[in-house]
C-alpha positions, 0 to 999 in steps of 0.5 A: 535147074529151072526145068527141075524147079518147074517139075517140083512146083508142078507136082507139089502145088498144082494138086493142092490148088485143084483140091482147094479150088474145086471144093470152093466151086462145088460147095460155094458155087453149086451148093453141094453138101460139104462132105461130098464136095470135099471127097470129090475135090480130094479124089480129083486132086489125088488122081492128078497128083498120081498122074503128074508124079508118074509123068514128070518126077524122077523114078529113081528118087526114093521119095516118089517110088510110091507111084510105082505101088498103086495099092499103097498110094490108094490106101494112104490117100484114102486114109488121108482123105478121111482125116481131111474130111473129118478135120474140115467138117469139124472146123466148118461146123464150129464157125458161125458163118460159111463165107468162101474165106472161111471154107478156104481157111478150114480147107488149108488146115485139113490139107495140112493134117492130111499131108501129115498122114500121107507123109508118115504113110508113104514113109512107112511103105518106102522104108520097108521097100528100100530096106528089103531092096538093099538087103538083096545081093545080086550076082556080079562079075569080079570087080575091076582093080589091080589089087585086092584091097585099097584102104583110104585114110583121110588126114588133116593135121595128122603129122604126129600119128599118121605114120603109126596109122599107116604101119598099123594098117599094114601090119594088121592086114598083111602081117597078122591078116590074110591079105598078101603084101602085094595085094594091099595099098594104103592111100593117105589123102592129106586134106590141105594140112600145114604140118607135114602130114604128107611127108610123114605118110610117105616116110611111113610107107604109104603106097600113095599120098594124095595132097589136096591143095586146100582143106575141103573136108572129109568127103572131098578127101575120101572122094580123091582117095577113091579116085586114086585107089587101085583095089577091087575093094576100096575101104576108108577108115579114120586116121585116129584108128577109132576102129582097129585096123583088123576090122577092115577085114570084116568090110573086105569079107562082106564085099568079097561075099557079094555085097556092093557096099559094107558099112560099120554099124555102132548100133549093131547088136554085136557092136562094142564100144571100148572107149565111149564118146563124150556125152555131147558127141553121143547126143550129136550122133542121135540128133544126126540120125533123127535129122536123117530120118526126118529130111531123107529116108535114111533107114540106117542105124548108124550113118556116121561110122568112119568105116565103110567099103565098096566094090571098086566100080560101085565106089567110083559110081557113088563118088562120081555123083556125090557133091558133099565135101563135109561130114554129111558125105556119108549120108549122101552116099547112103542116099545114093545106095538107096536111090540106085538099088545097090545092096548094102550090109551093116557089120558090127564094129568095135570103137575106141573114141578118140579125145582128139578130133576135128569134129565140133558138134554144134558147128558140124551139126548145123552144117550137116543140117544145111547139107541134108536139105541140099541133098533133098533138093538135089534129089527132088530136082534130078541132080542125082539122075544118071543114064539107065545104062550106067546105073548099077542097079541090083536087078542088073547083074551085068554091071560093067567093069567100070561103072559110069563114063569118062565124065565121071572121072573128070568130075571126080578130079574137078571136085578135089579142090582148087586145082588138081590134087598131087599124088605121090 
């Protein structure tokens, strides 16, 4: 971790110090004209920043992929340089004296203005590139698995309705749907409930019930369910069936059509809301999307839809690297999709929001914001890095039958709670 922090400091701090220091030397020490001195300092700092990023940052981090597009880097850097010079010149002209301290103070303000321009410029370039990349399917061999579809249902204190959920999923997909009964499994993950949720799920005919030793959160529960799943496609949905179970067929069809990941999208033009969420929850969803856009790249209309699916190998790859246990785990998965150039399609959904929920908007939004900054830190410091041979990139059609290594399985097992989960 110390080495990763050094990398981060190297690329963020050194170019700025060079920019300020060289300006002082050229202007105050050698008497250069202000504009010429500033442009020279900016050019040297920009070249240094580019070289450092290409040398020491992690290429898979979407935030630094602009170093792989030199023309974009030059265009954004040139625009930011103009802003830097204009702001510095205006501040410099407005002062009554030109002491070194004044020059440094004015330069810091102009650096902040230029950094804002670079932030928006690089985001525009990166978002466009990432969106194009995830919308391109690549040929893959058949996904590994003994069954056609596994449906993971995370559940906490759901003894009253989990039986109905299990039966509804099975009926919608096998009795009224195209999935053969022998090709479907329902995996219920009891996330540390104390009300008999696991027994109720077993009595209702769940194929597997994974019992977490304590309540860890939805992310940890889904991770444990993906680990246990045996289907070639693995999807998860909420225990309250806010998304009618037949909508799992849309996810299944998309994955079987060649997409690595398929997610429900409540903002899709064809989506429908049958029962609206409370105004507070609706506001919370909009706030979450804005936070994702601000802290991560996050060019998704809907990150929190509780209906998502994956190829089995891709799902294991993603959850082996995911660290977030709470509601922000969806966002982490989508960041990993962008980071590793996986294909993704958004499908319309019909949602009936339940009045009974474990979500607490104010509390969970605060936790989500905390997790967002943790993700950004992990992304910048290489926590999400993987060996090139194991990353399921979209430009590598020969995806292994099982992505990752035995270490991934160990990590999945170790993140499911205090002590091992029990599977029935």
